[in-house]
DOMARMI-185275 format. One record per residue (C-alpha): residue in one letter; x, y, z. Coordinates in steps of 0.5 Angstrom, whole numbers, padded with zeros to 4 digits, always signed. Last residue first. Layout:
REM DOMARMI-185275
aXYZ ...
END
This chain:
REM DOMARMI-185275
x-0045+0030+0017 x-0049+0024+0015 x-0050+0023+0007 x-0055+0018+0004 x-0055+0016-0003 x-0059+0017-0009 x-0058+0015-0017 x-0062+0016-0023 x-0060+0013-0030 x-0060+0014-0037 x-0061+0022-0039 x-0057+0023-0032 x-0059+0025-0025 x-0054+0024-0019 x-0057+0024-0012 x-0054+0026-0005 x-0059+0026+0000 x-0058+0029+0007 x-0057+0027+0014 x-0055+0032+0020 x-0050+0037+0022 x-0051+0044+0019 x-0048+0046+0012 x-0043+0051+0011 x-0037+0047+0012 x-0040+0041+0008 x-0035+0042+0002 x-0036+0037-0004 x-0030+0033-0007 x-0033+0031-0013 x-0032+0024-0018 x-0036+0022-0024 x-0034+0016-0028 x-0037+0013-0034 x-0031+0015-0039 x-0031+0022-0036 x-0037+0025-0033 x-0037+0032-0031 x-0044+0033-0028 x-0048+0040-0027 x-0049+0043-0021 x-0054+0043-0015 x-0053+0044-0007 x-0058+0045-0002 x-0064+0043-0005 x-0070+0043+0000 x-0073+0036+0001 x-0074+0037+0008 x-0069+0032+0010 x-0064+0036+0006 x-0063+0035-0001 x-0056+0035-0005 x-0057+0035-0013 x-0051+0033-0018 x-0054+0034-0025 x-0053+0030-0032 x-0049+0029-0038 x-0047+0023-0042 x-0051+0018-0039 x-0049+0010-0038 x-0045+0011-0032 x-0041+0005-0030 x-0038+0009-0024 x-0041+0015-0019 x-0037+0018-0013 x-0038+0023-0008 x-0033+0025-0003 x-0036+0029+0002 x-0032+0034+0006 x-0032+0037+0013 x-0024+0036+0013 x-0024+0032+0020 x-0031+0029+0019 x-0029+0026+0012 x-0036+0024+0009 x-0036+0018+0004 x-0041+0017-0002 x-0042+0012-0007 x-0046+0011-0013 x-0046+0005-0017 x-0048+0004-0025 x-0049-0003-0026 x-0044-0007-0029 x-0046-0013-0033 x-0042-0019-0032 x-0037-0023-0036 x-0034-0029-0032 x-0027-0029-0032 x-0025-0026-0025 x-0030-0031-0021 x-0026-0037-0024 x-0025-0040-0031 x-0018-0044-0029 x-0013-0043-0034 x-0007-0041-0030 x-0011-0043-0023 x-0009-0051-0025 x-0002-0049-0023 x+0004-0051-0028 x+0008-0045-0027 x+0004-0040-0022 x+0004-0034-0026 x+0010-0029-0026 x+0011-0023-0021 x+0013-0017-0025 x+0009-0012-0021 x+0012-0014-0015 x+0009-0010-0010 x+0011-0003-0008 x+0011+0000-0002 x+0016+0005-0004 x+0022+0007+0002 x+0020+0010+0008 x+0024+0013+0014 x+0027+0019+0011 x+0031+0020+0005 x+0035+0026+0002 x+0037+0028-0005 x+0044+0031-0006 x+0045+0025-0011 x+0042+0019-0007 x+0049+0016-0006 x+0049+0009-0004 x+0054+0007+0002 x+0051+0009+0008 x+0052+0003+0012 x+0055-0003+0008 x+0052-0010+0009 x+0056-0016+0006 x+0051-0022+0006 x+0058-0025+0008 x+0057-0022+0015 x+0051-0028+0017 x+0049-0032+0011 x+0049-0030+0004 x+0043-0029+0000 x+0043-0022+0002 x+0049-0021-0002 x+0050-0013-0003 x+0046-0011+0004 x+0046-0003+0002 x+0045+0003+0006 x+0042+0009+0003 x+0045+0015+0003 x+0044+0023+0003 x+0040+0022+0010 x+0046+0019+0014 x+0051+0022+0010 x+0049+0029+0012 x+0044+0035+0010 x+0040+0039+0014 x+0041+0046+0011 x+0034+0047+0009 x+0031+0044+0015 x+0028+0037+0015 x+0021+0036+0015 x+0021+0032+0019 x+0026+0030+0024 x+0027+0036+0028 x+0031+0035+0035 x+0035+0042+0034 x+0041+0039+0032 x+0038+0035+0027 x+0035+0028+0027 x+0037+0024+0021 x+0032+0018+0018 x+0034+0012+0015 x+0033+0008+0009 x+0035+0001+0008 x+0036-0003+0001 x+0036-0010+0000 x+0040-0012-0007 x+0037-0017-0012 x+0038-0012-0017 x+0031-0011-0018 x+0031-0008-0011 x+0029-0012-0004 x+0027-0006+0001 x+0028-0005+0008 x+0025+0001+0011 x+0027+0006+0016 x+0032+0006+0022 x+0034+0012+0027 x+0039+0017+0026 x+0042+0022+0031 x+0042+0018+0037 x+0048+0014+0035 x+0046+0007+0039 x+0048+0003+0033 x+0047-0004+0031 x+0049-0009+0025 x+0049-0016+0023 x+0045-0019+0029 x+0044-0026+0028 x+0037-0030+0029 x+0038-0037+0027 x+0035-0040+0033 x+0029-0037+0032 x+0028-0041+0025 x+0028-0048+0029 x+0027-0052+0022 x+0032-0048+0018 x+0030-0046+0011 x+0027-0039+0014 x+0035-0037+0016 x+0034-0030+0020 x+0038-0024+0020 x+0038-0018+0024 x+0039-0011+0024 x+0039-0006+0030 x+0038+0001+0031 x+0039+0003+0039 x+0035+0005+0045 x+0029+0002+0041 x+0028+0001+0033 x+0029-0006+0030 x+0030-0008+0023 x+0029-0015+0020 x+0032-0019+0015 x+0029-0026+0013 x+0034-0031+0009 x+0031-0036+0005 x+0026-0033+0000 x+0031-0034-0006 x+0031-0026-0007 x+0032-0024+0000 x+0026-0023+0004 x+0025-0016+0008 x+0023-0013+0014 x+0022-0007+0018 x+0020-0004+0025 x+0021-0009+0030 x+0020-0005+0036 x+0025-0009+0041 x+0020-0009+0046 x+0022-0010+0053 x+0016-0014+0056 x+0009-0013+0058 x+0005-0014+0052 x+0010-0019+0049 x+0008-0022+0042 x+0011-0028+0040 x+0018-0029+0036 x+0019-0034+0030 x+0011-0036+0030 x+0010-0041+0024 x+0003-0040+0021 x+0000-0045+0017 x-0005-0042+0013 x-0007-0035+0009 x-0012-0037+0003 x-0013-0032-0003 x-0015-0038-0007 x-0010-0038-0013 x-0004-0035-0010 x-0005-0039-0003 x-0001-0036+0002 x+0003-0039+0007 x+0005-0036+0014 x+0011-0033+0018 x+0010-0030+0024 x+0015-0025+0028 x+0011-0021+0034 x+0016-0017+0039 x+0012-0011+0041 x+0013-0007+0035 x+0010-0012+0030 x+0012-0017+0025 x+0008-0020+0019 x+0011-0025+0014 x+0009-0028+0008 x+0010-0034+0004 x+0007-0036-0003 x+0009-0030-0007 x+0015-0033-0010 x+0019-0026-0008 x+0017-0027-0001 x+0011-0023+0001 x+0011-0017+0007 x+0007-0015+0012 x+0009-0009+0017 x+0006-0007+0024 x+0005-0001+0028 x-0003-0001+0029 x-0002-0006+0035 x-0005-0011+0039 x-0004-0017+0034 x-0007-0024+0036 x-0003-0030+0033 x-0005-0034+0027 x-0011-0034+0023 x-0018-0031+0023 x-0020-0031+0016 x-0025-0026+0013 x-0029-0028+0008 x-0027-0026+0001 x-0028-0019-0001 x-0029-0018-0009 x-0026-0012-0013 x-0027-0010-0020 x-0030-0015-0026 x-0023-0015-0029 x-0020-0018-0022 x-0018-0015-0016 x-0019-0020-0011 x-0019-0018-0003 x-0016-0021+0003 x-0018-0018+0010 x-0014-0022+0015 x-0017-0022+0023 x-0012-0024+0028 x-0015-0020+0034 x-0013-0016+0040 x-0016-0010+0043 x-0012-0003+0044 x-0015+0002+0049 x-0018+0009+0048 x-0025+0007+0048 x-0024+0002+0043 x-0018+0000+0038 x-0018-0006+0034 x-0013-0006+0029 x-0015-0010+0022 x-0010-0013+0018 x-0009-0012+0010 x-0008-0016+0004 x-0010-0014-0004 x-0010-0020-0008 x-0009-0019-0016 x-0011-0021-0023 x-0006-0022-0029 x-0001-0028-0027 x-0006-0033-0026 x-0003-0035-0019 x-0006-0028-0017 x-0001-0022-0016 x+0001-0020-0009 x-0001-0014-0005 x+0000-0010+0001 x-0002-0006+0007 x+0002-0006+0013 x+0000+0000+0018 x-0005-0004+0022 x-0012-0002+0020 x-0017+0002+0024 x-0025+0001+0023 x-0031+0006+0021 x-0032+0004+0014 x-0029-0002+0010 x-0029-0002+0002 x-0030+0006+0001 x-0029+0010-0005 x-0024+0015-0003 x-0023+0019-0010 x-0026+0016-0017 x-0024+0019-0023 x-0017+0021-0021 x-0014+0024-0028 x-0008+0022-0032 x-0002+0025-0036 x-0005+0023-0043 x-0008+0029-0045 x-0011+0030-0038 x-0015+0024-0038 x-0013+0017-0041 x-0008+0015-0035 x-0015+0014-0031 x-0014+0013-0024 x-0019+0010-0019 x-0019+0012-0012 x-0019+0006-0006 x-0021+0006+0001 x-0020+0002+0007 x-0022+0003+0014 x-0024+0010+0016 x-0022+0010+0023 x-0016+0015+0023 x-0009+0014+0026 x-0008+0008+0021 x-0013+0009+0016 x-0012+0005+0009 x-0011+0007+0002 x-0012+0003-0005 x-0010+0007-0011 x-0013+0003-0017 x-0010+0004-0024 x-0014+0005-0031 x-0010+0005-0037 x-0009-0002-0039 x-0016-0004-0037 x-0020-0010-0034 x-0014-0012-0030 x-0014-0005-0026 x-0006-0004-0025 x-0005-0004-0017 x-0002+0002-0013 x-0001+0001-0006 x-0002+0006+0000 x-0002+0006+0008 x+0005+0003+0009 x+0009+0008+0012 x+0005+0013+0016 x+0002+0020+0015 x-0005+0019+0015 x-0008+0018+0009 x-0014+0019+0005 x-0013+0022-0002 x-0015+0030-0002 x-0011+0032-0008 x-0010+0028-0015 x-0016+0032-0018 x-0012+0033-0024 x-0005+0030-0023 x+0000+0034-0018 x+0006+0035-0023 x+0012+0030-0023 x+0012+0030-0031 x+0010+0023-0030 x+0004+0024-0026 x+0003+0026-0019 x-0002+0023-0013 x-0003+0027-0007 x-0005+0024+0000 x-0007+0027+0006 x-0005+0029+0013 x-0010+0034+0017 x-0009+0041+0019 x-0014+0044+0014 x-0010+0040+0008 x-0003+0038+0009 x+0001+0033+0005 x+0004+0027+0009 x+0002+0022+0004 x+0005+0020-0003 x+0003+0018-0010 x+0007+0016-0016 x+0005+0015-0024 x+0007+0013-0030 x+0015+0012-0030 x+0018+0009-0036 x+0021+0002-0035 x+0019-0001-0041 x+0013-0005-0039 x+0010+0001-0036 x+0012+0004-0029 x+0009+0004-0022 x+0010+0008-0016 x+0008+0008-0008 x+0010+0013-0002 x+0008+0012+0005 x+0014+0015+0010 x+0017+0021+0012 x+0014+0024+0005 x+0016+0030+0001 x+0015+0027-0006 x+0016+0031-0012 x+0021+0028-0016 x+0029+0028-0018 x+0033+0022-0021 x+0038+0017-0019 x+0040+0012-0024 x+0041+0004-0022 x+0046+0001-0026 x+0046-0007-0025 x+0038-0007-0025 x+0038-0003-0032 x+0031+0000-0031 x+0033+0001-0024 x+0031+0008-0023 x+0032+0011-0016 x+0029+0017-0014 x+0029+0022-0008 x+0025+0028-0008 x+0025+0028+0000 x+0024+0021+0002 x+0021+0017-0004 x+0020+0015-0011 x+0023+0009-0014 x+0022+0007-0021 x+0023+0000-0024 x+0017-0003-0021 x+0014-0004-0027 x+0020-0006-0031 x+0023-0012-0026 x+0029-0014-0031 x+0034-0019-0028 x+0028-0022-0025 x+0030-0028-0020 x+0023-0030-0017 x+0024-0037-0014 x+0020-0042-0018 x+0013-0043-0017 x+0008-0049-0014 x+0002-0047-0011 x-0003-0053-0011 x-0008-0051-0007 x-0015-0050-0010 x-0022-0048-0009 x-0024-0045-0015 x-0032-0045-0014 x-0030-0039-0009 x-0031-0040-0001 x-0038-0041-0002 x-0037-0048+0000 x-0035-0045+0007 x-0029-0044+0010 
END
């Protein structure tokens, strides 16, 4: 670590366990085949219907009263390529809410509120099957008469790399800003390579800042991995499909990943347990891990014991061939819910046939007492009825929006990077999606009110021109490039206040 690794290097991260009785911003879950659960009153969850149809990735966020504000998913099809969609509170596609980066995995997206403005939200997404790295879109709830509008779409933070299917986030120790955490997957010439690189971003009132890449812990060789924080935000776990289980400390003041503890090592040549999902109990003591190989299995580990691997306890298993284990997720009622996907008689698992309804996909399984050891945790398969809706593998990849600031920590009051006023300059970003043959053109912090988009070829000929629609300083455009030849183009934005230009390579 260099001296430039912030001027807020701090290590004290004391925090009491996060035992929220009412977790309002994460109160609404939208997932599976239009399944929804409202945990606004945690002890009495209510079922509702929404517009999600996703085998995996789904995210949602509510306001401080528990009212659903927006949600998103991947698995929509555009030109034969899987993409994402964002929906408004009326369960309709949000204005400009299509064509979001996504490839139909399970933890590809995270929604985070913008610390600078209550009405703005970031929707981050990663490329697991595609090498488009890390992107974000910006949502403004002031648009479309309060229903919201996507005002920036697929802006690049990382380009031309693959990511592990484990995007996640945790609140900064100041209780206002956010840390976004991801892992790179190295894939060259059809072969996976190993790395232990952590990508951590600070989301503050001055935007998005990447801290230096951290090389910590065991090597990872697969994009099939998951990353979860414990309820304090001070610990996190990484698992992958080829045996690796590893715990880390996370510093909510600095974004540092430290002190790796390997519970099980990655095994490139063994019989893989296919670890698929995991979740901490509300105290953070017990870690639950689900696997899918020849059978689906649910394990419990005691992380407060020095020899954590020795506490591995098999709670439940089944070799029934018609369903496989999905996500585990801790709910506001401090129970852990488990999804499963049901395979019909024709071997189809997504999307379900219209008549494919069974107890296995119409119910979630529940760990009723996750802070109890062994079978006392009271795991009940298929015990939570979804009200005629169906589940697949995924549950919402929502962080703990209600995690409080660190008690007594120096970063509660520290003036850091996120607090220093900065002049925001106008910025133009262009991302070309080769599979869709679309250019995503985004500008922010525009001072002008009107203007024009112009695209030139290298001979200086204008190949596209249209007036700008600027929304609160933002401009976004999905430009089809199907009629244009392969080559280099120049994208320009002209307003009465600025002129911006960016190169585009098709």
